[in-house]
C-alpha positions as a Markdown table, in Angstrom:
| # | Residue | x | y | z |
|---|---|---|---|---|
| 1 | Met | -20.5 | -34.8 | 9.2 |
| 2 | Ala | -17.5 | -32.7 | 8.5 |
| 3 | Thr | -17.9 | -28.9 | 8.9 |
| 4 | Ser | -15.9 | -26.4 | 6.9 |
| 5 | Pro | -13.6 | -24.1 | 8.7 |
| 6 | Pro | -14.9 | -20.5 | 9.3 |
| 7 | Arg | -14.1 | -18.1 | 6.5 |
| 8 | Arg | -11.3 | -15.7 | 7.3 |
| 9 | Ile | -12.1 | -12.2 | 6.3 |
| 10 | Val | -9.1 | -9.8 | 6.0 |
| 11 | Thr | -8.9 | -6.1 | 4.9 |
| 12 | Cys | -7.9 | -5.7 | 1.2 |
| 13 | Pro | -4.6 | -3.8 | 1.1 |
| 14 | Thr | -5.7 | -1.8 | -1.9 |
| 15 | Cys | -9.3 | -0.6 | -1.2 |
| 16 | Gly | -9.7 | -1.4 | 2.5 |
| 17 | Gly | -12.8 | -3.6 | 1.8 |
| 18 | Asp | -13.5 | -7.1 | 3.1 |
| 19 | Ser | -11.6 | -9.9 | 1.4 |
| 20 | Val | -12.0 | -13.7 | 1.8 |
| 21 | Tyr | -8.6 | -15.2 | 2.7 |
| 22 | Ser | -9.0 | -18.7 | 1.4 |
| 23 | Pro | -8.3 | -20.8 | -1.6 |
| 24 | Glu | -11.7 | -19.9 | -3.0 |
| 25 | Asn | -10.4 | -16.3 | -3.6 |
| 26 | Pro | -7.6 | -16.5 | -6.2 |
| 27 | Tyr | -6.7 | -12.9 | -5.6 |
| 28 | Arg | -6.1 | -13.1 | -1.9 |
| 29 | Pro | -5.2 | -11.1 | 0.1 |
| 30 | Phe | -6.9 | -8.7 | -2.4 |
| 31 | Cys | -10.7 | -8.7 | -2.8 |
| 32 | Ser | -10.6 | -8.7 | -6.6 |
| 33 | Glu | -8.5 | -8.9 | -9.7 |
| 34 | Arg | -8.7 | -5.1 | -10.1 |
| 35 | Cys | -7.2 | -4.5 | -6.6 |
| 36 | Lys | -4.5 | -7.0 | -7.3 |
| 37 | Asn | -3.6 | -5.3 | -10.5 |
| 38 | Val | -3.6 | -1.8 | -8.9 |
| 39 | Asp | -1.1 | -3.0 | -6.3 |
| 40 | Phe | 1.0 | -4.7 | -9.0 |
| 41 | Gly | 1.0 | -1.5 | -11.0 |
| 42 | Ala | 2.3 | 0.4 | -8.0 |
| 43 | Trp | 5.1 | -2.0 | -7.5 |
| 44 | Ala | 6.0 | -2.0 | -11.3 |
| 45 | Ser | 6.1 | 1.8 | -11.3 |
| 46 | Glu | 8.2 | 1.8 | -8.2 |
| 47 | Ser | 5.6 | 3.8 | -6.2 |
| 48 | Tyr | 6.4 | 1.8 | -3.1 |
| 49 | Thr | 9.7 | 2.5 | -1.5 |
| 50 | Val | 11.4 | 1.4 | 1.7 |
| 51 | Glu | 13.7 | 3.9 | 3.4 |
| 52 | Ala | 17.1 | 2.6 | 4.4 |
| 53 | Lys | 20.3 | 4.1 | 5.6 |
| 54 | Pro | 23.0 | 4.0 | 3.0 |
| 55 | Thr | 25.7 | 1.3 | 3.5 |
| 56 | Thr | 29.4 | 1.6 | 2.8 |
| 57 | Val | 28.7 | -0.4 | -0.4 |
| 58 | Asp | 26.2 | 2.3 | -1.5 |
| 59 | Leu | 28.6 | 5.1 | -0.7 |
| 60 | Asp | 31.4 | 3.3 | -2.6 |
| 61 | Ala | 29.1 | 3.0 | -5.6 |
| 62 | Asp | 28.6 | 6.7 | -5.8 |
| 63 | Lys | 32.4 | 7.4 | -6.0 |
| 64 | Pro | 33.9 | 7.6 | -9.5 |
| 65 | Pro | 36.3 | 4.7 | -10.4 |
| 66 | Pro | 40.0 | 5.4 | -9.8 |
| 67 | Gln | 41.9 | 6.8 | -12.7 |
| 68 | Thr | 44.5 | 4.4 | -14.1 |
| 69 | His | 47.1 | 5.5 | -16.7 |
């Protein structure tokens, strides 16, 4: 008789509750559609940011283009 693997429970990144991390949960790693949509909304509104040091490409982009006559 085949036994099913143990269910893996993870912490939902949005609400901090328990979430089943398996194919039976279509919203994994989130616990629900609501939590998945809250997270997506935060990404869409650019609420999540990652700090990075400016590169020379970034610094060059801030300079005005050279004047040509």
